[in-house]
C-alpha positions as CSV (number, residue, x, y, z in Angstrom):
1,M,91.5,-132.5,-144.2
2,K,89.7,-129.4,-142.7
3,I,88.0,-131.7,-140.2
4,L,91.1,-133.6,-139.2
5,I,93.1,-130.4,-138.1
6,P,90.5,-129.3,-135.5
7,M,90.1,-132.8,-134.3
8,G,93.9,-133.2,-133.9
9,A,94.0,-129.9,-132.0
10,A,91.2,-131.0,-129.7
11,L,93.0,-134.3,-129.1
12,M,96.3,-132.5,-128.3
13,A,94.4,-130.2,-125.8
14,A,92.9,-133.2,-124.1
15,V,96.2,-135.0,-123.9
16,V,97.9,-131.9,-122.4
17,S,95.1,-131.4,-119.9
18,V,95.2,-135.0,-118.8
19,S,99.0,-135.1,-118.5
20,A,99.1,-132.0,-116.2
21,Q,97.1,-133.3,-113.2
22,D,98.7,-131.6,-110.3
23,S,97.2,-132.4,-106.9
24,T,97.8,-132.1,-103.1
25,V,96.3,-134.6,-100.7
26,K,96.3,-133.7,-97.0
27,S,95.1,-136.0,-94.2
28,R,94.9,-135.8,-90.4
29,T,94.2,-138.7,-88.1
30,E,93.6,-138.4,-84.4
31,I,93.3,-141.3,-82.0
32,K,92.2,-140.8,-78.4
33,A,91.5,-143.4,-75.7
34,D,90.4,-143.5,-72.1
35,D,91.7,-146.2,-69.8
36,A,94.3,-147.0,-72.4
37,K,97.6,-145.8,-73.8
38,V,97.7,-144.8,-77.4
39,T,101.0,-145.6,-79.2
40,V,102.8,-145.1,-82.4
41,M,105.2,-147.9,-83.4
42,K,107.8,-148.0,-86.2
43,G,109.7,-151.1,-87.2
44,C,109.6,-154.5,-88.8
45,L,106.4,-156.6,-88.7
46,T,106.9,-160.4,-88.3
47,R,104.7,-163.4,-87.6
48,D,106.0,-166.5,-85.8
49,A,105.2,-170.1,-86.3
50,A,102.3,-169.9,-83.8
51,G,100.7,-167.1,-85.8
52,V,101.6,-164.3,-83.3
53,Y,102.4,-160.9,-84.9
54,N,105.5,-159.0,-83.5
55,L,106.8,-155.6,-84.3
56,K,110.5,-155.0,-83.6
57,G,111.2,-151.3,-83.5
58,T,110.5,-148.1,-81.5
59,I,107.4,-147.1,-79.6
60,A,106.2,-143.8,-78.1
61,S,103.0,-143.8,-75.9
62,G,100.6,-141.3,-74.6
63,D,96.9,-140.4,-74.3
64,E,96.5,-139.2,-77.9
65,I,98.2,-139.6,-81.3
66,T,97.9,-137.1,-84.1
67,T,99.3,-137.9,-87.6
68,T,99.3,-135.4,-90.4
69,A,100.3,-136.3,-94.0
70,K,100.8,-134.3,-97.2
71,T,101.4,-135.7,-100.6
72,T,102.0,-133.4,-103.6
73,T,101.9,-134.6,-107.2
74,D,103.3,-132.4,-109.9
75,A,102.7,-133.9,-113.4
76,D,104.2,-132.2,-116.4
77,R,104.3,-133.5,-120.0
78,D,107.5,-135.5,-119.5
79,D,107.9,-135.7,-115.8
80,V,106.0,-136.7,-112.6
81,S,107.2,-135.6,-109.2
82,V,105.6,-137.0,-106.0
83,K,106.6,-135.6,-102.6
84,S,105.3,-137.0,-99.3
85,E,105.7,-135.9,-95.7
86,T,104.2,-137.5,-92.6
87,R,104.4,-136.3,-89.0
88,T,103.2,-138.1,-85.9
89,R,102.9,-136.6,-82.5
90,V,102.1,-138.3,-79.2
91,D,100.4,-136.1,-76.5
92,G,101.4,-133.0,-78.5
93,G,105.0,-133.4,-77.4
94,A,106.9,-136.6,-78.2
95,V,107.8,-137.3,-81.8
96,G,106.7,-140.8,-83.0
97,T,110.2,-141.7,-84.3
98,S,111.7,-141.4,-80.8
99,G,110.9,-143.9,-78.1
100,T,111.9,-147.3,-76.6
101,M,113.4,-150.0,-78.9
102,G,112.1,-153.5,-78.4
103,T,109.9,-156.3,-79.7
104,Y,106.1,-155.9,-79.1
105,I,103.2,-158.3,-79.6
106,V,100.5,-156.7,-81.8
107,V,97.0,-158.0,-82.7
108,P,94.8,-156.5,-85.3
109,R,91.4,-155.0,-84.5
110,S,88.5,-156.0,-86.8
111,G,89.1,-154.7,-90.3
112,V,92.9,-154.3,-90.0
113,D,95.0,-156.6,-92.2
114,L,98.5,-157.2,-90.9
115,M,99.2,-160.2,-93.1
116,T,100.1,-158.1,-96.2
117,H,102.7,-156.1,-94.2
118,I,104.8,-159.1,-92.9
119,G,108.5,-158.6,-93.5
120,K,108.1,-154.9,-94.2
121,S,108.9,-151.7,-92.3
122,V,105.7,-150.2,-91.1
123,E,104.2,-147.5,-88.9
124,V,101.4,-148.7,-86.6
125,S,99.0,-146.8,-84.4
126,A,97.9,-149.0,-81.6
127,V,96.1,-149.1,-78.2
128,K,97.0,-151.0,-75.1
129,V,94.4,-151.1,-72.2
130,E,96.0,-150.1,-69.0
131,A,96.6,-152.7,-66.3
132,G,93.8,-153.0,-63.8
133,R,91.3,-151.3,-66.1
134,G,88.3,-152.8,-67.9
135,D,87.3,-151.9,-71.4
136,A,88.7,-148.8,-73.2
137,E,86.8,-146.5,-75.4
138,V,88.8,-145.4,-78.5
139,S,87.9,-142.6,-80.8
140,I,89.4,-142.3,-84.3
141,S,88.8,-139.1,-86.3
142,E,90.1,-138.8,-89.9
143,K,89.9,-136.0,-92.4
144,T,91.3,-136.1,-95.9
145,T,91.3,-133.2,-98.4
146,V,92.2,-133.5,-102.1
147,D,93.1,-130.2,-103.9
148,R,93.4,-130.7,-107.7
149,D,94.4,-128.0,-110.2
150,D,91.5,-126.8,-112.3
151,K,88.9,-129.0,-110.4
152,P,86.9,-128.5,-107.2
153,D,88.5,-129.6,-103.9
154,T,87.0,-132.7,-102.3
155,S,87.2,-133.7,-98.6
156,A,86.0,-136.6,-96.5
157,K,85.6,-136.9,-92.7
158,T,85.1,-140.1,-90.7
159,K,84.8,-140.7,-87.0
160,T,84.9,-144.2,-85.5
161,E,84.2,-145.2,-81.9
162,V,85.6,-148.6,-80.8
163,E,85.3,-150.3,-77.4
164,L,88.3,-152.6,-76.7
165,P,88.6,-155.3,-74.1
166,K,91.7,-155.6,-72.0
167,S,94.7,-156.5,-74.2
168,S,95.8,-160.2,-74.0
169,A,99.3,-160.9,-72.6
170,G,100.3,-157.2,-72.9
171,A,99.5,-157.1,-76.6
172,Y,98.9,-153.8,-78.5
173,T,95.7,-153.7,-80.5
174,V,96.5,-152.2,-84.0
175,M,94.1,-149.4,-85.0
176,S,95.9,-148.6,-88.3
177,I,99.0,-149.7,-90.2
178,K,100.8,-148.2,-93.2
179,P,104.3,-148.6,-94.8
180,A,106.9,-146.6,-93.0
181,T,108.0,-143.5,-95.0
182,G,111.0,-144.3,-97.2
183,A,111.3,-147.9,-96.1
184,G,111.0,-151.2,-97.9
185,G,111.6,-154.6,-96.4
186,C,113.3,-155.3,-93.2
């Protein structure tokens, strides 16, 4: 019996410490391109019978896109609260949710999977090579920091350089895709 009480107390302490895992994840993504327009698009992703992907929604374009995101998780014994906020800016001025409404042809760059997002509301960062130009050089910089209570912070940085050929038939080459905030199907 004397052994069971300390073991029970240790087990309760472990359960309480596991259940109270508060964290904050912050990320920042910058996409820059020369000889191309960088865009942020929000809307519904579809695919027609010919296999062409289309995004019906809004678009804002410029020379650079910066997206910042913050997700805070507050876990208590009986409750878990998750709050997310994402902001996208084009050229340091236009907000990504404003722009021109329309239907746009999108093609994925290597490593980007559009198929799993068909029929859903998404936010897409894309690049379109400007008319009369050759290839475009695109730079993608990402930084993510995870701040956990009672544990050391961790962070990761990546930088990707991509050379894109001229877009076919006015298509936008998708650099990244994610579910639109607060949206489900479309």
